C-alpha positions as CSV (number, residue, x, y, z in Angstrom):
1,M,93.3,128.4,102.3
2,S,91.8,126.7,105.3
3,E,91.9,123.0,105.9
4,L,88.8,121.1,105.1
5,H,87.0,119.1,107.8
6,T,86.7,115.5,107.0
7,S,84.2,113.1,108.3
8,E,84.2,109.3,108.2
9,I,81.4,106.8,107.9
10,T,82.4,103.2,108.6
11,L,80.6,100.0,107.6
12,R,81.5,96.6,109.0
13,V,80.1,93.4,107.6
14,A,80.5,90.0,109.3
15,L,80.1,87.2,106.8
16,D,79.3,83.5,107.3
17,E,81.3,80.8,105.6
18,N,79.3,81.4,102.3
19,R,80.1,85.1,102.4
20,V,76.5,86.0,103.3
21,P,76.1,88.9,105.7
22,E,75.3,87.8,109.3
23,K,75.9,91.2,111.0
24,L,76.1,94.8,109.8
25,H,77.4,97.6,111.9
26,W,78.0,101.2,111.1
27,S,79.6,104.3,112.7
28,A,79.4,108.0,111.9
29,Q,81.3,109.8,114.7
30,D,80.2,113.3,113.6
31,G,76.6,112.0,113.9
32,G,77.2,110.5,117.3
33,I,76.7,107.0,115.9
34,E,79.1,104.3,117.1
35,N,79.0,100.7,116.1
36,E,75.2,100.6,115.6
37,E,73.7,97.3,114.3
38,A,71.6,97.3,111.1
39,K,69.8,94.6,109.3
40,A,70.1,96.1,105.8
41,M,71.8,98.9,103.9
42,L,71.7,100.3,100.4
43,L,74.6,102.5,99.4
44,S,74.9,104.3,96.0
45,V,77.8,106.4,94.8
46,W,78.0,108.4,91.5
47,D,81.0,107.6,89.3
48,S,81.2,110.9,87.4
49,A,83.9,109.8,85.1
50,N,81.8,106.9,83.8
51,K,78.4,108.6,84.3
52,E,77.1,105.6,86.3
53,S,75.7,104.7,89.7
54,L,77.7,102.1,91.7
55,K,75.9,100.4,94.5
56,I,76.3,98.0,97.4
57,D,73.1,96.4,98.7
58,L,73.5,94.2,101.8
59,W,71.1,92.6,104.2
60,T,71.5,90.0,106.9
61,K,70.1,86.6,106.5
62,D,67.8,87.2,109.5
63,M,66.3,90.4,108.0
64,P,62.5,89.7,108.0
65,V,60.8,90.0,104.6
66,E,58.1,92.3,106.1
67,E,60.7,94.6,107.4
68,M,62.5,94.6,104.1
69,K,59.3,95.8,102.4
70,I,59.0,98.6,104.9
71,F,62.7,99.5,104.4
72,F,62.2,99.7,100.7
73,H,59.2,101.9,101.0
74,Q,60.9,104.3,103.4
75,T,63.9,104.3,101.1
76,L,61.8,105.2,98.1
77,V,60.1,108.0,100.0
78,A,63.4,109.4,101.2
79,L,64.8,109.2,97.6
80,S,61.8,111.3,96.3
81,D,62.6,113.9,99.0
82,T,66.2,113.9,98.1
83,F,65.3,114.2,94.4
84,M,63.3,117.3,95.2
85,K,66.1,118.9,97.2
86,A,68.6,118.1,94.4
87,T,66.5,119.1,91.4
88,Q,63.6,121.3,92.5
89,D,61.5,119.3,90.0
90,E,58.1,119.4,91.7
91,K,56.3,117.5,89.0
92,M,58.6,114.5,88.9
93,T,58.7,114.5,92.8
94,A,54.9,114.3,92.9
95,T,55.0,111.4,90.4
96,M,57.6,109.6,92.6
97,K,55.5,110.2,95.7
98,D,52.5,108.8,93.8
99,F,54.5,105.7,93.1
100,C,55.5,105.4,96.8
101,D,51.8,105.5,97.7
102,Y,51.0,102.8,95.1
103,F,54.0,100.7,96.4
104,A,52.7,101.0,100.0
105,E,49.1,100.2,98.9
106,K,50.2,97.1,96.9
107,L,52.3,95.8,99.9
108,E,49.5,96.8,102.3
109,L,51.9,98.9,104.3
110,K,49.6,102.0,105.0
111,G,49.1,102.5,108.7
112,D,51.2,99.5,109.6
113,S,54.6,101.1,109.7
114,P,56.2,104.4,110.4
115,G,57.6,106.4,107.5
116,P,61.1,107.8,107.3
117,G,62.0,109.4,110.6
118,G,59.3,107.6,112.4
119,Q,56.2,109.4,111.0
120,A,53.1,107.4,110.3
121,L,52.5,106.6,106.7
């Protein structure tokens, strides 16, 4: 049996005296990313034994609210794409995309921000 290749993704969080994130940095050597700064991150993992999602949601105290709205919209769009890849459920994916459009409309994001990967909304 051949040895599996392993890849490491590292997250570093600098906290203030109240344990509120001041700086977020991440690295993914296989992706060519080394110590990149971020203002927010959402991480979910599936605990198969307990059949539940575990999550870590962090953002720096200087993350602008308007950017947070864009971040959430782009995350929702990306989740609907991932849902389609994972399930091939076109009907529910379309419903999720409709919600993403509604979300962007209510936050008045259309045309003001790039979508995931930099595409215009």
